[in-house]
N, C-alpha and C positions, 0 to 999 in steps of 0.2 A: 504494500500500500504506500503510495507516495504522500509526502507531507503536504498539507494545505497551507499555502501562504495567504496573507491577508488580501492581496490583490487578485488571487486566483481561487477564492472560495466558490463553492457551488452556487451560492445565492446570487452572485453577481452584484451584490450590494456595494462592494468596494469600487466597482467601475463607475457607479453612478454618484458616488460621494465626491465632494470637492476636497477632501482631506488627502494630503499626500502621505507617503510612508514616513517622512521625516518629522511631521508635526508632533506625533506622540512623544518622540524623543525630546523635542524642544520643550514640550510641556513638562516632561519629567525633569529636565535640566532646570527649568524655571522653578519648579516645585522644590528642588534641592537647594537652589540659591535662596529662596524665601525661607526655608527651614533653617538654613545656616544663619541667615541674618536675624531671625527670631531667637535662635539659641544664643547668638552673640549678645543680643540685647538683654536677655534674661540671665546671662552668666555673671553679671556683676554681683559680688558678695555683699551681704548686708553688714552693717556695723557689728551686729551681734556675732555673725559668722566669723568676721575678721578677728574679733576679740577672742572667740573660742579657739581659733587656730593659733593665735599668739600664745594662749594659755597652754595648749597641747604641746607646742614647741618648747616652752619653758619646762613643762613636766618631763618631756623626753630628755632634755638636757640635764635635768636633775637626776633622772634615773641613770643616765650614762655616766655622770660624775660619780654617783654612788657605786656603780658597777666597777668602774676603773679603780676606785679607791680600795674596794674590798672584792677582788675577783674570785676568791675561793668560795666553795659551796659547803661550808661546815656550819654548825650552829652558831659559833661565835661570829664568823664573818657575816652570816645572814642577819643577825641581830644588829651588828654595826652598820651594815648596808641599809637596813630599814630605818635606823635612827638617822643616818646621814640624809636619806631621801626625805624623811619627814621634816628634818630641819631646813633643808633646801626649799621644800614646798612652802613651809611656814614663812621663811624669809621673803619669798616672792608673793605672799598673800594668796596662795592657792590651796584648795582643799586637799586633805591627805588622801592617799590612795587606799582603797579597801584591800585588806590582806587577802592573799590567795587562799582558797580553801585547802586545808591540809587533807590529804587522802587518809581515809580511815583504814582500820585493819580489815584484811580480806579473809 
């Protein structure tokens, strides 16, 4: 069975239409351009979003400082790392992080 192309369909509708084969692609391109422009307009971050991102960056920097200061994973280093992280967050006026849930006995 041969494939049917728009201009050669059995109904003959395409021969009587004034639409050429290139117009649907032009409409598709126009639609893509409009969607891109709308997304660019809506991409501006709000003041709350910018403030939250700034806070997250500071929180990550505090966590990195605490990890580099106490890189070992023993009970003493974990306690010191948590204390350093809490002090850094407190110094920057950020809320403390919730402790991770400790796995229970299996």
